[in-house]
PAROLO-723390 format. One record per residue (C-alpha): residue number from 1; residue in one letter; y, x, z. Coordinates in nm, 4 decimals, padded with zeros to 6 digits. Layout:
+------+------+----------+----------+----------+
! resi ! resn !       yy !       xx !       zz !
+------+------+----------+----------+----------+
!  NUM !    A !        Y !        X !        Z !
...
+------+------+----------+----------+----------+
END
This chain:
+------+------+----------+----------+----------+
! resi ! resn !       yy !       xx !       zz !
+------+------+----------+----------+----------+
!    1 !    M !  15.5096 !  13.3810 !  10.5982 !
!    2 !    K !  15.7605 !  13.5665 !  10.8081 !
!    3 !    T !  16.1287 !  13.6096 !  10.7078 !
!    4 !    D !  16.2797 !  13.9385 !  10.6015 !
!    5 !    S !  16.4672 !  13.9595 !  10.9325 !
!    6 !    Q !  16.1361 !  13.9377 !  11.1214 !
!    7 !    E !  15.9802 !  14.2054 !  10.8986 !
!    8 !    E !  16.2769 !  14.4326 !  10.9500 !
!    9 !    R !  16.2870 !  14.3662 !  11.3245 !
!   10 !    Y !  15.9201 !  14.4442 !  11.3845 !
!   11 !    G !  15.8956 !  14.7193 !  11.1220 !
!   12 !    L !  15.6024 !  14.5546 !  10.9555 !
!   13 !    F !  15.6301 !  14.7744 !  10.6424 !
!   14 !    D !  15.7444 !  15.1031 !  10.8005 !
!   15 !    H !  15.5538 !  15.4129 !  10.6949 !
!   16 !    V !  15.3638 !  15.6367 !  10.9266 !
!   17 !    N !  15.6509 !  15.8808 !  10.9481 !
!   18 !    A !  15.8988 !  15.6156 !  11.0587 !
!   19 !    P !  16.1290 !  15.7118 !  11.3442 !
!   20 !    E !  16.0631 !  15.6045 !  11.7048 !
!   21 !    P !  16.1083 !  15.2268 !  11.7355 !
!   22 !    A !  16.3833 !  15.0831 !  11.9411 !
!   23 !    S !  16.2833 !  14.9077 !  12.2620 !
!   24 !    D !  16.3510 !  14.5657 !  12.1131 !
!   25 !    Q !  16.1073 !  14.6419 !  11.8286 !
!   26 !    V !  15.8019 !  14.6971 !  12.0556 !
!   27 !    L !  15.5758 !  14.3903 !  12.0872 !
!   28 !    K !  15.3781 !  14.2842 !  12.3877 !
!   29 !    V !  15.0184 !  14.1799 !  12.3230 !
!   30 !    K !  15.1044 !  13.8201 !  12.4028 !
!   31 !    E !  15.3875 !  13.8313 !  12.1501 !
!   32 !    L !  15.1611 !  13.9815 !  11.8857 !
!   33 !    T !  14.8908 !  13.7163 !  11.9248 !
!   34 !    R !  15.1473 !  13.4394 !  11.9278 !
!   35 !    L !  15.3138 !  13.5796 !  11.6164 !
!   36 !    A !  14.9781 !  13.6046 !  11.4392 !
!   37 !    K !  14.8971 !  13.2496 !  11.5519 !
!   38 !    E !  15.2232 !  13.1172 !  11.4088 !
!   39 !    V !  15.1655 !  13.2945 !  11.0777 !
!   40 !    L !  14.8108 !  13.1592 !  11.0473 !
!   41 !    E !  14.8945 !  12.8024 !  11.1517 !
!   42 !    Q !  15.1910 !  12.7845 !  10.9130 !
!   43 !    N !  14.9960 !  12.9131 !  10.6150 !
!   44 !    F !  14.6442 !  12.7873 !  10.6831 !
!   45 !    S !  14.6987 !  12.4484 !  10.8457 !
!   46 !    S !  14.4416 !  12.2683 !  10.6279 !
!   47 !    L !  14.1554 !  12.4323 !  10.4424 !
!   48 !    F !  13.7848 !  12.3962 !  10.3599 !
!   49 !    V !  13.5395 !  12.6727 !  10.4446 !
!   50 !    E !  13.1722 !  12.6830 !  10.3444 !
!   51 !    G !  12.9136 !  12.8781 !  10.5380 !
!   52 !    E !  12.6019 !  12.8731 !  10.7529 !
!   53 !    I !  12.5996 !  12.7574 !  11.1163 !
!   54 !    S !  12.4717 !  13.0022 !  11.3790 !
!   55 !    N !  12.5017 !  13.0410 !  11.7563 !
!   56 !    F !  12.5605 !  12.6667 !  11.7822 !
!   57 !    K !  12.6243 !  12.5277 !  12.1305 !
!   58 !    R !  12.7407 !  12.1917 !  12.2642 !
!   59 !    H !  12.9262 !  12.2622 !  12.5861 !
!   60 !    M !  12.8508 !  12.0223 !  12.8683 !
!   61 !    P !  13.0182 !  11.8325 !  13.0165 !
!   62 !    S !  13.3244 !  11.8846 !  12.7961 !
!   63 !    G !  13.1414 !  11.7892 !  12.4758 !
!   64 !    H !  13.3184 !  12.0551 !  12.2666 !
!   65 !    L !  13.1144 !  12.2286 !  11.9936 !
!   66 !    Y !  13.1117 !  12.6072 !  11.9570 !
!   67 !    F !  12.9541 !  12.7905 !  11.6636 !
!   68 !    T !  12.9775 !  13.0802 !  11.4227 !
!   69 !    L !  13.0299 !  13.0168 !  11.0521 !
!   70 !    K !  12.8959 !  13.3000 !  10.8383 !
!   71 !    D !  12.7977 !  13.4074 !  10.4897 !
!   72 !    D !  12.6385 !  13.7278 !  10.3582 !
!   73 !    E !  12.9501 !  13.9390 !  10.4156 !
!   74 !    A !  13.1536 !  13.7976 !  10.7035 !
!   75 !    Q !  13.1635 !  13.5524 !  10.9909 !
!   76 !    V !  13.4208 !  13.3615 !  11.1941 !
!   77 !    R !  13.4079 !  13.1820 !  11.5269 !
!   78 !    G !  13.4409 !  12.8046 !  11.5109 !
!   79 !    V !  13.5377 !  12.5295 !  11.7555 !
!   80 !    M !  13.5248 !  12.1514 !  11.7265 !
!   81 !    W !  13.6861 !  11.9451 !  12.0011 !
!   82 !    R !  13.4950 !  11.6531 !  12.1564 !
!   83 !    S !  13.7197 !  11.3873 !  11.9997 !
!   84 !    D !  13.6373 !  11.5172 !  11.6516 !
!   85 !    A !  13.2691 !  11.5806 !  11.7361 !
!   86 !    A !  13.2254 !  11.2151 !  11.8389 !
!   87 !    R !  13.2839 !  11.1133 !  11.4753 !
!   88 !    L !  12.9958 !  11.3244 !  11.3410 !
!   89 !    K !  12.7140 !  11.1154 !  11.1918 !
!   90 !    F !  12.4533 !  11.3923 !  11.2057 !
!   91 !    E !  12.3360 !  11.6601 !  11.4451 !
!   92 !    I !  12.4602 !  12.0174 !  11.3950 !
!   93 !    A !  12.1888 !  12.2858 !  11.4067 !
!   94 !    D !  12.1595 !  12.6595 !  11.3450 !
!   95 !    G !  12.0842 !  12.7499 !  10.9856 !
!   96 !    M !  12.2577 !  12.4415 !  10.8433 !
!   97 !    K !  12.4865 !  12.5027 !  10.5446 !
!   98 !    V !  12.8096 !  12.3091 !  10.5892 !
!   99 !    I !  13.1639 !  12.2666 !  10.4649 !
!  100 !    V !  13.4157 !  12.2743 !  10.7491 !
!  101 !    K !  13.7584 !  12.1154 !  10.7145 !
!  102 !    G !  14.0178 !  12.2399 !  10.9600 !
!  103 !    K !  14.2683 !  12.5137 !  11.0312 !
!  104 !    V !  14.2628 !  12.8741 !  11.1490 !
!  105 !    S !  14.4453 !  13.0082 !  11.4491 !
!  106 !    I !  14.4322 !  13.2625 !  11.7291 !
!  107 !    Y !  14.2787 !  13.1971 !  12.0694 !
!  108 !    E !  14.5480 !  13.3821 !  12.2629 !
!  109 !    P !  14.3620 !  13.4670 !  12.5888 !
!  110 !    R !  14.1103 !  13.6776 !  12.3941 !
!  111 !    G !  14.3006 !  13.7342 !  12.0697 !
!  112 !    D !  14.0083 !  13.5792 !  11.8797 !
!  113 !    F !  14.0550 !  13.4636 !  11.5228 !
!  114 !    Q !  13.9010 !  13.1132 !  11.5171 !
!  115 !    L !  13.8366 !  12.8248 !  11.2830 !
!  116 !    Y !  13.9230 !  12.4881 !  11.4390 !
!  117 !    A !  13.7093 !  12.2180 !  11.2724 !
!  118 !    A !  13.8433 !  11.8659 !  11.2251 !
!  119 !    S !  13.5338 !  11.7538 !  11.0332 !
!  120 !    I !  13.2044 !  11.9026 !  10.9178 !
!  121 !    L !  13.0051 !  11.7936 !  10.6137 !
!  122 !    P !  12.6600 !  11.9156 !  10.5117 !
!  123 !    A !  12.6828 !  12.1266 !  10.1980 !
!  124 !    G !  12.5003 !  11.9656 !  09.9052 !
!  125 !    Q !  12.4052 !  11.6521 !  10.1008 !
!  126 !    G !  12.6000 !  11.3593 !  10.2382 !
!  127 !    A !  12.6572 !  11.3451 !  10.6129 !
!  128 !    L !  12.5199 !  10.9919 !  10.6395 !
!  129 !    Q !  12.2085 !  11.0776 !  10.4435 !
!  130 !    L !  12.1481 !  11.3797 !  10.6643 !
!  131 !    A !  12.2024 !  11.1712 !  10.9774 !
!  132 !    F !  11.9570 !  10.9147 !  10.8395 !
!  133 !    E !  11.6886 !  11.1789 !  10.7841 !
!  134 !    Q !  11.7477 !  11.3375 !  11.1243 !
!  135 !    L !  11.7185 !  11.0087 !  11.3137 !
!  136 !    K !  11.4191 !  10.8997 !  11.1051 !
!  137 !    T !  11.2360 !  11.2212 !  11.1908 !
!  138 !    K !  11.3235 !  11.1905 !  11.5599 !
!  139 !    L !  11.2146 !  10.8269 !  11.6003 !
!  140 !    E !  10.8985 !  10.8746 !  11.3967 !
!  141 !    A !  10.7976 !  11.1598 !  11.6266 !
!  142 !    E !  10.8501 !  10.9290 !  11.9256 !
!  143 !    G !  10.6138 !  10.6679 !  11.7751 !
!  144 !    L !  10.8711 !  10.3963 !  11.7002 !
!  145 !    F !  10.7284 !  10.3499 !  11.3490 !
!  146 !    A !  10.3597 !  10.3395 !  11.4516 !
!  147 !    E !  10.1586 !  10.0599 !  11.2905 !
!  148 !    E !  09.9667 !  09.9870 !  11.6107 !
!  149 !    M !  10.2964 !  09.8902 !  11.7767 !
!  150 !    K !  10.3747 !  09.6215 !  11.5171 !
!  151 !    K !  10.3585 !  09.2633 !  11.6461 !
!  152 !    P !  10.2051 !  08.9866 !  11.4306 !
!  153 !    L !  10.4274 !  08.7068 !  11.3042 !
!  154 !    P !  10.3515 !  08.3493 !  11.4158 !
!  155 !    E !  10.1893 !  08.1392 !  11.1421 !
!  156 !    F !  10.3905 !  07.8258 !  11.2199 !
!  157 !    P !  10.7098 !  07.9188 !  11.4106 !
!  158 !    R !  10.9128 !  07.6424 !  11.5743 !
!  159 !    R !  11.2379 !  07.8288 !  11.6512 !
!  160 !    I !  11.3664 !  08.1265 !  11.4545 !
!  161 !    G !  11.6492 !  08.3509 !  11.5739 !
!  162 !    V !  11.8756 !  08.4928 !  11.3021 !
!  163 !    V !  12.1011 !  08.7921 !  11.3755 !
!  164 !    T !  12.3571 !  08.8352 !  11.0976 !
!  165 !    S !  12.7162 !  08.7690 !  10.9963 !
!  166 !    L !  12.8370 !  08.4161 !  10.9332 !
!  167 !    E !  13.0589 !  08.5397 !  10.6512 !
!  168 !    G !  12.8029 !  08.6960 !  10.4174 !
!  169 !    A !  12.5574 !  08.5490 !  10.1712 !
!  170 !    A !  12.2605 !  08.6564 !  10.3862 !
!  171 !    V !  12.2870 !  08.3695 !  10.6332 !
!  172 !    R !  12.3210 !  08.1147 !  10.3516 !
!  173 !    D !  12.0181 !  08.2586 !  10.1743 !
!  174 !    V !  11.8041 !  08.2450 !  10.4897 !
!  175 !    I !  11.9083 !  07.8865 !  10.5691 !
!  176 !    S !  11.8504 !  07.7749 !  10.2093 !
!  177 !    V !  11.5058 !  07.9329 !  10.1697 !
!  178 !    I !  11.3730 !  07.8199 !  10.5087 !
!  179 !    G !  11.5139 !  07.4705 !  10.4597 !
!  180 !    R !  11.3359 !  07.4428 !  10.1265 !
!  181 !    R !  11.0036 !  07.5878 !  10.2422 !
!  182 !    F !  10.9649 !  07.4530 !  10.5969 !
!  183 !    P !  11.2491 !  07.2194 !  10.6999 !
!  184 !    V !  11.0942 !  07.1217 !  11.0360 !
!  185 !    V !  11.1694 !  07.4632 !  11.1856 !
!  186 !    E !  11.4805 !  07.5137 !  11.4011 !
!  187 !    L !  11.7192 !  07.8017 !  11.3264 !
!  188 !    V !  11.9334 !  07.9635 !  11.5963 !
!  189 !    I !  12.2122 !  08.1774 !  11.4443 !
!  190 !    Y !  12.3605 !  08.4619 !  11.6491 !
!  191 !    P !  12.6741 !  08.5772 !  11.4598 !
!  192 !    V !  12.7504 !  08.9515 !  11.4731 !
!  193 !    K !  12.9445 !  09.2158 !  11.2846 !
!  194 !    V !  12.7170 !  09.3854 !  11.0337 !
!  195 !    Q !  12.9380 !  09.6827 !  10.9459 !
!  196 !    G !  13.2187 !  09.8846 !  11.0921 !
!  197 !    D !  13.2909 !  10.0061 !  11.4432 !
!  198 !    G !  13.0953 !  09.8239 !  11.7131 !
!  199 !    A !  12.8584 !  09.6505 !  11.4689 !
!  200 !    A !  12.5477 !  09.8359 !  11.5882 !
!  201 !    E !  12.6203 !  09.7508 !  11.9509 !
!  202 !    E !  12.6657 !  09.3806 !  11.8656 !
!  203 !    I !  12.3385 !  09.3703 !  11.6725 !
!  204 !    A !  12.1493 !  09.5402 !  11.9574 !
!  205 !    K !  12.3004 !  09.2999 !  12.2125 !
!  206 !    A !  12.2013 !  08.9977 !  12.0016 !
!  207 !    I !  11.8398 !  09.1197 !  11.9893 !
!  208 !    R !  11.8340 !  09.1698 !  12.3669 !
!  209 !    D !  11.9937 !  08.8285 !  12.4294 !
!  210 !    F !  11.7336 !  08.6525 !  12.2144 !
!  211 !    N !  11.4620 !  08.8226 !  12.4200 !
!  212 !    K !  11.6033 !  08.6579 !  12.7321 !
!  213 !    L !  11.5169 !  08.3159 !  12.5843 !
!  214 !    S !  11.1646 !  08.1790 !  12.6174 !
!  215 !    D !  11.1405 !  07.9654 !  12.3048 !
!  216 !    I !  11.2288 !  08.2020 !  12.0181 !
!  217 !    D !  10.9107 !  08.2668 !  11.8189 !
!  218 !    V !  11.0406 !  08.5227 !  11.5692 !
!  219 !    M !  11.3678 !  08.6921 !  11.4671 !
!  220 !    I !  11.5305 !  08.7831 !  11.1363 !
!  221 !    V !  11.7797 !  09.0713 !  11.1640 !
!  222 !    G !  11.9747 !  09.1709 !  10.8560 !
!  223 !    R !  12.2557 !  09.1416 !  10.6054 !
!  224 !    G !  12.3167 !  09.1533 !  10.2311 !
!  225 !    G !  12.3344 !  09.4656 !  10.0187 !
!  226 !    G !  12.5991 !  09.7346 !  10.0198 !
!  227 !    S !  12.6561 !  10.1066 !  10.0184 !
!  228 !    L !  12.4997 !  10.3443 !  10.2668 !
!  229 !    E !  12.8206 !  10.3254 !  10.4685 !
!  230 !    D !  12.8120 !  09.9423 !  10.4636 !
!  231 !    L !  12.4523 !  09.9336 !  10.5891 !
!  232 !    W !  12.5004 !  10.2096 !  10.8454 !
!  233 !    A !  12.4928 !  09.9823 !  11.1526 !
!  234 !    F !  12.1211 !  09.9271 !  11.0834 !
!  235 !    N !  12.0668 !  10.3034 !  11.0872 !
!  236 !    E !  12.2058 !  10.3464 !  11.4386 !
!  237 !    E !  11.9693 !  10.4517 !  11.7168 !
!  238 !    V !  12.0847 !  10.1724 !  11.9487 !
!  239 !    V !  11.9658 !  09.9092 !  11.6977 !
!  240 !    A !  11.6358 !  10.0891 !  11.6373 !
!  241 !    R !  11.5552 !  10.1003 !  12.0076 !
!  242 !    A !  11.6530 !  09.7360 !  12.0614 !
!  243 !    I !  11.4127 !  09.6339 !  11.7828 !
!  244 !    F !  11.1333 !  09.8511 !  11.9230 !
!  245 !    E !  11.1763 !  09.7137 !  12.2759 !
!  246 !    S !  11.1845 !  09.3501 !  12.1595 !
!  247 !    K !  10.8956 !  09.1329 !  12.2784 !
!  248 !    I !  10.9726 !  08.8908 !  11.9963 !
!  249 !    P !  10.8445 !  08.9957 !  11.6516 !
!  250 !    I !  11.1290 !  09.0991 !  11.4204 !
!  251 !    I !  11.1682 !  09.0885 !  11.0432 !
!  252 !    S !  11.4212 !  09.3409 !  10.9114 !
!  253 !    A !  11.6081 !  09.2033 !  10.6082 !
!  254 !    V !  11.8772 !  09.4535 !  10.5160 !
!  255 !    G !  12.0291 !  09.5019 !  10.1734 !
!  256 !    H !  11.8438 !  09.4881 !  09.8436 !
!  257 !    Q !  11.4971 !  09.5835 !  09.7254 !
!  258 !    V !  11.5826 !  09.9543 !  09.6984 !
!  259 !    D !  11.7655 !  09.9799 !  10.0313 !
!  260 !    F !  11.5769 !  10.1249 !  10.3287 !
!  261 !    T !  11.7217 !  10.1539 !  10.6780 !
!  262 !    I !  11.5920 !  10.2817 !  11.0107 !
!  263 !    A !  11.5661 !  09.9161 !  11.1194 !
!  264 !    D !  11.3156 !  09.8591 !  10.8365 !
!  265 !    F !  11.0849 !  10.1298 !  10.9694 !
!  266 !    V !  11.0972 !  10.0092 !  11.3310 !
!  267 !    A !  11.0727 !  09.6335 !  11.2655 !
!  268 !    D !  10.7381 !  09.4564 !  11.2717 !
!  269 !    V !  10.7851 !  09.3461 !  10.9095 !
!  270 !    R !  11.0295 !  09.4609 !  10.6415 !
!  271 !    A !  11.1698 !  09.2082 !  10.3955 !
!  272 !    A !  11.3338 !  09.3444 !  10.0824 !
!  273 !    T !  11.6180 !  09.0896 !  10.1072 !
!  274 !    P !  11.7301 !  08.8109 !  10.3440 !
!  275 !    S !  11.5842 !  08.5585 !  10.0968 !
!  276 !    A !  11.2510 !  08.7414 !  10.1096 !
!  277 !    A !  11.2635 !  08.7210 !  10.4901 !
!  278 !    G !  11.2888 !  08.3422 !  10.4580 !
!  279 !    E !  10.9827 !  08.3476 !  10.2320 !
!  280 !    I !  10.7877 !  08.5586 !  10.4822 !
!  281 !    V !  10.8792 !  08.3912 !  10.8093 !
!  282 !    V !  10.7643 !  08.0346 !  10.7285 !
!  283 !    P !  10.4906 !  07.8829 !  10.5133 !
!  284 !    D !  10.5689 !  07.6724 !  10.2071 !
!  285 !    K !  10.5421 !  07.3009 !  10.2771 !
!  286 !    F !  10.4176 !  07.2392 !  09.9222 !
!  287 !    E !  10.1420 !  07.4959 !  09.9671 !
!  288 !    I !  10.0495 !  07.3329 !  10.3003 !
!  289 !    V !  10.0319 !  06.9879 !  10.1401 !
!  290 !    A !  09.8251 !  07.1269 !  09.8525 !
!  291 !    G !  09.5964 !  07.2992 !  10.1011 !
!  292 !    L !  09.5541 !  06.9779 !  10.2996 !
!  293 !    R !  09.4676 !  06.7891 !  09.9829 !
!  294 !    T !  09.2093 !  07.0496 !  09.8896 !
!  295 !    F !  09.0723 !  07.0400 !  10.2436 !
!  296 !    S !  09.0559 !  06.6607 !  10.2346 !
!  297 !    A !  08.8757 !  06.6687 !  09.8999 !
!  298 !    N !  08.6266 !  06.9236 !  10.0333 !
!  299 !    I !  08.5605 !  06.7093 !  10.3399 !
!  300 !    S !  08.5128 !  06.3973 !  10.1256 !
!  301 !    R !  08.2735 !  06.5841 !  09.8976 !
!  302 !    T !  08.0777 !  06.7239 !  10.1925 !
!  303 !    I !  08.0520 !  06.3818 !  10.3587 !
!  304 !    G !  07.9413 !  06.2250 !  10.0285 !
!  305 !    Q !  07.6686 !  06.4870 !  09.9844 !
!  306 !    K !  07.5485 !  06.4351 !  10.3416 !
!  307 !    L !  07.5399 !  06.0574 !  10.3014 !
!  308 !    E !  07.3419 !  06.0984 !  09.9806 !
!  309 !    Q !  07.0890 !  06.3209 !  10.1591 !
!  310 !    L !  07.0561 !  06.0680 !  10.4429 !
!  311 !    D !  07.0103 !  05.7839 !  10.1921 !
!  312 !    L !  06.7234 !  05.9721 !  10.0269 !
!  313 !    E !  06.5674 !  06.0448 !  10.3668 !
!  314 !    L !  06.5956 !  05.6775 !  10.4647 !
!  315 !    D !  06.4379 !  05.5696 !  10.1370 !
!  316 !    R !  06.1482 !  05.8095 !  10.1995 !
!  317 !    L !  06.0974 !  05.6684 !  10.5467 !
!  318 !    V !  06.1102 !  05.3094 !  10.4238 !
!  319 !    H !  05.8264 !  05.3801 !  10.1803 !
!  320 !    H !  05.6259 !  05.5793 !  10.4337 !
!  321 !    Y !  05.2676 !  05.4628 !  10.5037 !
!  322 !    A !  05.3491 !  05.3996 !  10.8689 !
!  323 !    L !  05.6069 !  05.1389 !  10.7765 !
!  324 !    Q !  05.3943 !  04.9886 !  10.4996 !
!  325 !    Q !  05.0765 !  04.9371 !  10.7169 !
!  326 !    P !  05.1943 !  04.9394 !  11.0803 !
!  327 !    A !  04.9024 !  04.7255 !  11.2211 !
!  328 !    S !  04.6402 !  04.9438 !  11.0556 !
!  329 !    L !  04.8094 !  05.2535 !  11.1899 !
!  330 !    V !  04.8122 !  05.1070 !  11.5426 !
!  331 !    D !  04.4390 !  05.0240 !  11.5187 !
!  332 !    Q !  04.3619 !  05.3752 !  11.4050 !
!  333 !    K !  04.5590 !  05.5266 !  11.6898 !
!  334 !    S !  04.3934 !  05.2858 !  11.9394 !
!  335 !    Q !  04.0475 !  05.3921 !  11.8244 !
!  336 !    F !  04.1534 !  05.7523 !  11.8555 !
!  337 !    V !  04.2622 !  05.6843 !  12.2148 !
!  338 !    D !  03.9227 !  05.5243 !  12.2920 !
!  339 !    D !  03.7435 !  05.8291 !  12.1565 !
!  340 !    L !  03.9562 !  06.0542 !  12.3717 !
!  341 !    T !  03.8839 !  05.8354 !  12.6787 !
!  342 !    R !  03.5067 !  05.8554 !  12.6294 !
!  343 !    R !  03.5181 !  06.2267 !  12.5765 !
!  344 !    L !  03.7269 !  06.2666 !  12.8889 !
!  345 !    Q !  03.4855 !  06.0577 !  13.1000 !
!  346 !    T !  03.1887 !  06.2608 !  12.9726 !
!  347 !    E !  03.3616 !  06.5830 !  13.0599 !
!  348 !    I !  03.4465 !  06.4517 !  13.4081 !
!  349 !    D !  03.0855 !  06.3412 !  13.4760 !
!  350 !    H !  02.9502 !  06.6740 !  13.3603 !
!  351 !    F !  03.1997 !  06.8559 !  13.5796 !
!  352 !    F !  03.1074 !  06.6664 !  13.8967 !
!  353 !    E !  02.7295 !  06.6948 !  13.8258 !
!  354 !    S !  02.7638 !  07.0689 !  13.7849 !
!  355 !    K !  02.9608 !  07.1014 !  14.1085 !
!  356 !    S !  02.7089 !  06.8780 !  14.2965 !
!  357 !    N !  02.4132 !  07.0940 !  14.1889 !
!  358 !    M !  02.6026 !  07.4049 !  14.2934 !
!  359 !    L !  02.6744 !  07.2495 !  14.6339 !
!  360 !    T !  02.3075 !  07.1555 !  14.6908 !
!  361 !    S !  02.1907 !  07.5070 !  14.6029 !
!  362 !    T !  02.4454 !  07.6639 !  14.8353 !
!  363 !    S !  02.3493 !  07.4290 !  15.1200 !
!  364 !    S !  01.9796 !  07.5119 !  15.0838 !
!  365 !    H !  02.0538 !  07.8813 !  15.0905 !
!  366 !    L !  02.2653 !  07.8443 !  15.4049 !
!  367 !    N !  01.9938 !  07.6398 !  15.5777 !
!  368 !    A !  01.7348 !  07.9069 !  15.5011 !
!  369 !    L !  01.9567 !  08.1619 !  15.6718 !
!  370 !    S !  02.0173 !  07.9400 !  15.9811 !
!  371 !    P !  01.8861 !  08.0755 !  16.3209 !
!  372 !    R !  01.7246 !  07.7372 !  16.3980 !
!  373 !    E !  01.5057 !  07.7639 !  16.0886 !
!  374 !    V !  01.3947 !  08.1077 !  16.2087 !
!  375 !    L !  01.3028 !  07.9630 !  16.5511 !
!  376 !    R !  01.1142 !  07.6824 !  16.3820 !
!  377 !    R !  00.8821 !  07.9388 !  16.2283 !
!  378 !    G !  00.7629 !  08.0477 !  16.5817 !
!  379 !    Y !  01.0271 !  08.2977 !  16.6766 !
!  380 !    A !  01.2254 !  08.2928 !  17.0044 !
!  381 !    Y !  01.5127 !  08.4775 !  17.1626 !
!  382 !    V !  01.5605 !  08.5820 !  17.5287 !
!  383 !    E !  01.8806 !  08.5352 !  17.7244 !
!  384 !    G !  01.9245 !  08.7377 !  18.0432 !
!  385 !    P !  02.1994 !  08.7661 !  18.3060 !
!  386 !    R !  02.4039 !  08.9806 !  18.0662 !
!  387 !    G !  02.3574 !  08.7691 !  17.7570 !
!  388 !    V !  02.1074 !  08.7832 !  17.4716 !
!  389 !    V !  01.8429 !  09.0468 !  17.5379 !
!  390 !    S !  01.8229 !  09.2534 !  17.2233 !
!  391 !    S !  01.6637 !  09.5509 !  17.4032 !
!  392 !    I !  01.4471 !  09.5963 !  17.7131 !
!  393 !    K !  01.7242 !  09.8119 !  17.8470 !
!  394 !    R !  01.9509 !  09.5073 !  17.8768 !
!  395 !    I !  01.7277 !  09.3451 !  18.1517 !
!  396 !    E !  01.5589 !  09.4755 !  18.4611 !
!  397 !    V !  01.2268 !  09.3914 !  18.6335 !
!  398 !    G !  01.2697 !  09.1062 !  18.8756 !
!  399 !    E !  01.5607 !  08.9451 !  18.6873 !
!  400 !    S !  01.5402 !  08.5917 !  18.5552 !
!  401 !    A !  01.5472 !  08.5182 !  18.1820 !
!  402 !    T !  01.5548 !  08.2119 !  17.9604 !
!  403 !    I !  01.3310 !  08.2011 !  17.6508 !
!  404 !    H !  01.4783 !  07.9859 !  17.3759 !
!  405 !    L !  01.2442 !  07.8113 !  17.1261 !
!  406 !    H !  01.3277 !  07.5747 !  16.8402 !
!  407 !    D !  01.2551 !  07.2626 !  17.0533 !
!  408 !    G !  01.3613 !  07.3792 !  17.4005 !
!  409 !    S !  01.3673 !  07.6727 !  17.6476 !
!  410 !    L !  01.1465 !  07.8300 !  17.9159 !
!  411 !    E !  01.2588 !  07.9815 !  18.2452 !
!  412 !    S !  01.0869 !  08.3083 !  18.3381 !
!  413 !    Q !  01.1080 !  08.6150 !  18.5595 !
!  414 !    I !  01.0519 !  08.9699 !  18.4422 !
!  415 !    T !  00.7557 !  09.1276 !  18.6201 !
!  416 !    G !  00.7345 !  09.4420 !  18.4127 !
!  417 !    K !  00.8556 !  09.6293 !  18.1040 !
!  418 !    N !  00.6482 !  09.8077 !  17.8362 !
!  419 !    E !  00.8714 !  10.0315 !  17.6242 !
!  420 !    Q !  00.7494 !  10.0717 !  17.2641 !
!  421 !    E !  00.7808 !  10.4054 !  17.0984 !
!  422 !    Q !  01.0054 !  10.4047 !  16.7929 !
+------+------+----------+----------+----------+
END
């Protein structure tokens, strides 16, 4: 508040009918805004204001946040500098009800009354929980939680990468459980911070470094239980994207049974605790031995049953008639062969006789059609200078001709032609 001397100097409580002010009592605009700024900053240097965000804007590239905070009856401009905005765990959006901690002052160049925010909390909901829900919604929309993107775990891993702190109980639990269940596997521990500043970046780097190796079959990424703040590194976007981009299957083992993190949703498999991750990642040697014993017993039983079947089959064959009377069986088969031989010879003889008769008949028919047989019956044919004379037009009077008979030929000369009417 201002002193009495200031009030008297500037006539802050003068009535309307006050006399003309002296020249030293008249304020310049700059002086007025500065005076108002000093009054506000001295009396309202730290306060909490609740309202609804509107006209929100993140100025680029400065990174400062500008908004209006309003309720049903009034509104005030708000500013949050980049250094304070960097500490926000959630995204500001229009329509969000918040509680702003800060101070009020005057922006002198425009004389604007403004609220300068040092921190912003969601009204009725924790900032971390809101940030969790916002990031979960964003990554789910991008497909980072999709089941079809999950990679299967190897049935019998040889080398397992473990990303966790060396100081917590998680690493001891993982080593103990895996050592008890499947001691032949090799564990490669990558120590990281699991909470506090820089923890998320270390976890993401460890995941990427393991992916540069060629012999890591599966990874366990996690830590023991804690508050939402303690587990927050596993809710950071940088860790979620490192898990999603990993070519090595990842088991998320963060916190206790009731704890869920963004890493759990992105990972290929979620384990409720680090100990549960050890149970999931390797088989139980005792179960393997028991399975092998059962398998061995099944094989022995199957082989025994098969041998028994073969023994019965052999016994049947031993008592078969063929083995009891082999000479008699050979004689019977020999007689059968003789019968087949005789039948075959008969069929062959019949075949050749039939073909011989057919050949004789065909030969007789061809002979009957032979020109020589026709000549033998008293016919002849005449051959003139232009070949066989089949018409009187093919030979002229005075030309020579040869008359062919069945036993020779006669030479003649044509002395005349008598054409026969058709």
